[in-house]
C-alpha positions as CSV (number, residue, x, y, z in Angstrom):
1,M,-3.7,-2.1,20.4
2,K,-2.5,1.5,20.3
3,R,-0.6,2.6,17.3
4,T,0.9,6.1,16.5
5,V,1.8,7.1,13.0
6,T,3.4,10.2,11.5
7,A,4.5,11.4,8.1
8,H,6.7,14.4,7.3
9,L,7.3,15.5,3.7
10,E,9.3,18.5,2.4
11,L,8.5,19.4,-1.2
12,H,9.4,22.2,-3.6
13,A,6.9,23.1,-6.4
14,F,8.5,24.8,-9.4
15,D,5.1,26.4,-10.4
16,R,1.6,26.3,-9.1
17,A,0.8,22.6,-8.6
18,D,-2.2,20.5,-8.0
19,L,-1.1,18.1,-5.3
20,V,-3.0,15.0,-4.1
21,L,-1.9,13.3,-0.9
22,S,-2.7,9.7,0.2
23,I,-1.1,9.6,3.6
24,A,-4.1,9.7,6.0
25,V,-5.3,6.5,7.5
26,A,-8.5,5.1,5.9
27,A,-11.9,6.3,7.0
28,N,-12.8,2.9,8.6
29,V,-9.8,3.3,11.0
30,A,-10.8,4.6,14.4
31,T,-8.5,7.4,15.5
32,S,-8.4,9.1,19.0
33,S,-6.5,12.0,17.5
34,E,-5.4,13.1,14.1
35,S,-3.9,16.2,12.4
36,L,-2.7,17.2,8.9
37,R,-0.8,20.5,8.4
38,V,0.4,21.8,5.1
39,V,2.6,25.0,5.3
40,Q,4.3,27.2,2.9
41,N,6.5,30.1,4.1
42,G,4.8,30.0,7.5
43,A,1.3,30.2,6.0
44,A,-1.2,27.3,6.1
45,L,-2.4,25.8,2.8
46,E,-5.9,24.2,2.6
47,A,-6.0,20.5,2.1
48,R,-9.5,19.5,0.9
49,E,-10.4,15.9,1.8
50,I,-11.9,13.7,-1.0
51,A,-13.4,10.3,-0.4
52,G,-11.9,7.5,-2.5
53,R,-12.8,3.9,-2.9
54,H,-12.6,1.4,0.0
55,E,-12.5,4.2,2.6
56,T,-9.4,5.8,1.1
57,R,-9.1,9.5,2.1
58,L,-7.3,11.8,-0.4
59,H,-6.3,15.4,0.3
60,R,-6.0,17.9,-2.5
61,I,-3.9,21.0,-2.3
62,D,-3.7,24.0,-4.6
63,A,0.0,24.7,-4.0
64,P,1.8,27.9,-5.1
65,E,5.3,27.8,-6.3
66,G,7.9,27.3,-3.6
67,P,8.7,25.1,-0.6
68,I,6.0,23.1,1.1
69,T,6.0,21.2,4.4
70,I,3.5,18.5,5.2
71,D,3.0,16.9,8.6
72,Y,0.5,14.2,9.4
73,E,-0.1,12.4,12.7
74,A,-2.7,9.9,13.9
75,V,-3.2,7.8,17.0
76,V,-5.2,4.6,16.3
77,D,-6.8,2.6,19.1
78,G,-8.2,-0.8,18.5
79,H,-9.1,-2.4,15.1
80,A,-10.8,-1.0,12.0
81,R,-14.3,-1.8,11.1
82,P,-14.6,-4.2,8.1
83,I,-15.0,-2.7,4.6
84,A,-17.9,-3.9,2.6
85,T,-17.1,-6.0,-0.5
86,E,-19.2,-5.4,-3.6
87,E,-19.7,-7.8,-6.5
88,L,-17.8,-5.2,-8.7
89,D,-14.7,-5.7,-6.5
90,I,-14.6,-9.4,-7.2
91,I,-14.8,-8.7,-10.9
92,E,-12.3,-5.9,-11.1
93,Y,-9.6,-7.4,-8.8
94,R,-9.3,-10.5,-11.0
95,R,-8.4,-8.4,-14.0
96,P,-4.8,-7.6,-15.2
97,S,-3.6,-4.1,-14.3
98,R,-0.7,-1.8,-15.2
99,Y,1.7,-3.1,-12.5
100,A,0.1,-6.5,-12.1
101,P,-0.3,-7.9,-15.6
102,S,-1.6,-11.3,-14.6
103,D,-2.2,-12.2,-18.3
104,S,1.5,-12.0,-19.0
105,L,2.3,-14.3,-16.1
106,F,-0.6,-16.7,-16.7
107,A,1.4,-19.7,-18.0
108,I,4.1,-19.4,-15.2
109,A,1.4,-19.1,-12.5
110,K,-0.5,-22.1,-13.8
111,A,2.6,-24.3,-14.0
112,E,4.1,-23.3,-10.7
113,F,1.0,-23.5,-8.6
114,K,-0.9,-26.2,-10.4
115,G,-3.8,-27.8,-8.5
116,L,-3.7,-25.4,-5.6
117,S,-6.6,-23.2,-4.4
118,G,-7.8,-21.2,-1.4
119,K,-5.4,-20.8,1.5
120,D,-3.0,-23.4,0.1
121,L,-2.6,-21.3,-3.0
122,L,-2.3,-18.0,-1.0
123,D,0.4,-19.6,1.2
124,A,2.3,-21.1,-1.8
125,V,2.3,-17.8,-3.8
126,T,3.4,-15.7,-0.8
127,S,6.2,-18.1,0.1
128,W,7.4,-18.5,-3.5
129,V,7.6,-14.7,-4.0
130,G,9.3,-14.3,-0.6
131,T,11.9,-16.9,-1.3
132,H,12.6,-16.1,-5.0
133,L,13.1,-12.4,-4.6
134,S,15.7,-10.4,-2.8
135,Y,14.7,-7.2,-1.0
136,V,17.1,-4.5,-2.5
137,P,16.2,-0.8,-1.9
138,G,16.6,1.2,-5.0
139,S,16.7,-1.8,-7.3
140,S,13.4,-1.1,-9.2
141,R,12.1,1.9,-11.2
142,P,8.8,3.5,-10.5
143,T,7.5,2.1,-13.8
144,D,8.5,-1.5,-13.1
145,G,5.7,-4.0,-12.8
146,A,5.4,-7.7,-11.9
147,V,7.0,-9.0,-15.1
148,Q,10.2,-6.9,-14.6
149,T,10.3,-8.0,-10.9
150,M,10.0,-11.6,-12.0
151,L,12.9,-11.2,-14.4
152,K,15.1,-9.3,-12.0
153,R,14.3,-11.4,-8.9
154,Q,14.6,-8.4,-6.7
155,G,12.7,-5.3,-5.6
156,V,11.0,-3.5,-2.7
157,C,7.7,-3.9,-1.0
158,R,5.5,-2.8,-3.9
159,D,7.3,-5.1,-6.3
160,Y,6.8,-8.1,-4.0
161,A,3.1,-7.1,-3.6
162,H,2.6,-6.7,-7.4
163,L,4.0,-10.1,-8.2
164,V,1.9,-11.8,-5.5
165,I,-1.2,-10.0,-6.9
166,A,-0.5,-10.9,-10.5
167,L,0.1,-14.6,-9.7
168,L,-3.1,-14.8,-7.7
169,R,-5.2,-13.1,-10.3
170,A,-3.8,-15.6,-12.9
171,H,-5.6,-18.2,-10.7
172,D,-8.8,-16.1,-10.7
173,V,-8.3,-15.0,-7.1
174,P,-9.3,-11.3,-6.5
175,A,-6.2,-9.5,-5.3
176,R,-5.4,-5.8,-4.7
177,L,-2.7,-3.6,-3.3
178,V,-2.9,-1.7,0.0
179,S,-0.6,1.0,1.2
180,V,-0.1,0.8,4.9
181,Y,1.6,2.2,8.0
182,A,3.5,-0.8,9.3
183,P,4.9,-0.7,12.9
184,G,8.0,-2.8,13.2
185,L,9.0,-2.2,9.6
186,Q,12.7,-1.8,8.9
187,P,13.7,0.4,7.2
188,M,10.7,2.5,8.2
189,D,8.7,4.0,5.3
190,F,5.3,3.7,3.7
191,H,4.7,0.0,3.1
192,A,2.8,-1.9,0.4
193,V,1.1,-5.3,0.9
194,A,-1.3,-7.5,-1.0
195,E,-4.9,-8.4,0.0
196,A,-6.5,-11.5,-1.4
197,Y,-10.2,-12.6,-1.4
198,I,-10.3,-16.1,0.0
199,D,-13.3,-17.9,1.4
200,G,-15.5,-14.8,1.3
201,E,-13.1,-12.5,3.2
202,W,-10.1,-10.3,2.4
203,H,-6.8,-11.4,3.9
204,V,-3.5,-9.5,4.0
205,V,-0.2,-11.1,2.9
206,D,3.3,-9.6,2.9
207,A,5.9,-11.6,1.0
208,T,8.6,-9.4,2.4
209,A,7.8,-10.5,6.0
210,L,9.3,-7.2,7.2
211,A,6.5,-6.3,9.7
212,P,3.7,-8.1,11.6
213,R,0.5,-7.9,9.6
214,E,-1.7,-7.4,12.7
215,T,-0.1,-4.0,13.4
216,M,-0.6,-2.6,9.9
217,I,-3.0,0.3,9.3
218,R,-4.7,0.8,5.9
219,I,-4.1,4.0,4.0
220,A,-5.2,3.4,0.4
221,T,-6.5,0.4,-1.6
222,G,-6.5,-0.1,-5.3
223,M,-5.6,-2.2,-8.4
224,D,-1.9,-1.6,-7.9
225,A,0.5,1.3,-7.1
226,S,-1.0,3.5,-9.7
227,E,-4.0,3.9,-7.4
228,T,-2.3,4.1,-4.1
229,A,0.6,6.6,-4.5
230,F,1.2,8.7,-1.4
231,L,1.8,11.8,-3.5
232,S,0.6,12.8,-7.0
233,Q,1.3,16.1,-8.7
234,H,-0.1,17.8,-11.8
235,H,0.6,21.0,-13.8
236,A,4.1,21.6,-12.3
237,G,7.3,19.8,-11.4
238,V,7.6,19.0,-7.8
239,N,10.7,17.7,-6.0
240,L,10.4,15.5,-2.9
241,N,13.3,16.8,-0.9
242,S,12.7,14.8,2.3
243,I,10.4,12.2,3.7
244,N,10.2,10.7,7.2
245,V,7.6,8.1,8.2
246,T,7.1,6.6,11.7
247,A,4.8,3.9,12.9
248,V,4.9,2.5,16.5
249,V,2.7,0.1,18.5
250,D,2.4,-0.4,22.2
251,E,3.3,-4.0,21.9
252,L,4.8,-5.6,18.8
253,P,3.3,-9.0,18.2
254,R,4.9,-12.0,16.4
255,D,3.5,-12.6,12.9
256,D,2.5,-16.3,12.4
257,V,2.7,-16.5,8.6
258,T,0.6,-19.7,8.6
259,E,-2.5,-17.8,9.9
260,L,-5.0,-15.8,7.8
261,V,-5.0,-12.2,8.9
262,A,-7.5,-9.5,8.1
263,L,-6.1,-5.9,7.8
264,G,-7.2,-4.0,10.9
């Protein structure tokens, strides 16, 4: 399976800024070609790579004031190698987090999915979130978490993923958020999905059902969106003036939602 992904960002920094990008595919993903270019007024800026958890690759930029253009491209052939799971992962990913406060949704989760476990629980939670929420671009704020999503009954991909994660954690299932490139996604953008630890393996679920899971490519992995943002800035205000993401695959498969899928 050959997949090609790109990301184009146009920013403006209002003073010297410390920028952190999370747009490169994860280190466990085999690429046949890859490039990252950061340019300001025709001059290249250095993007230092920093290794994050679960093969996440961050790029840190000391950006002077002014316009900044960022271009990333990668060609991915085949599937990614598995990421090792540590005991600490099982502990941490069962805990409540900022955007997935499973403790706040404990009673609802226990009542709605009583007696379910394993794949049956995973399927039920994913289906429930997918059918009870409406996908509405611009309907949620960057600070909204799973509780707000539950009340509003609408959101975008990260809101769907946060609610799935919170409901699973309430049943002691380790769950985490993954930012991905998603060939077939409409509208095209960076995408967010949930991963759940079932029967000794991590499986990806997408309650939005907007793209086939087999085509998705891991970017960053964490507790929730607070650990997987594609751009973070410090010390100065930064405007994101334009963003364009593409992700294509040589053959788009059909996603069988009844099957367990590992993110590759």
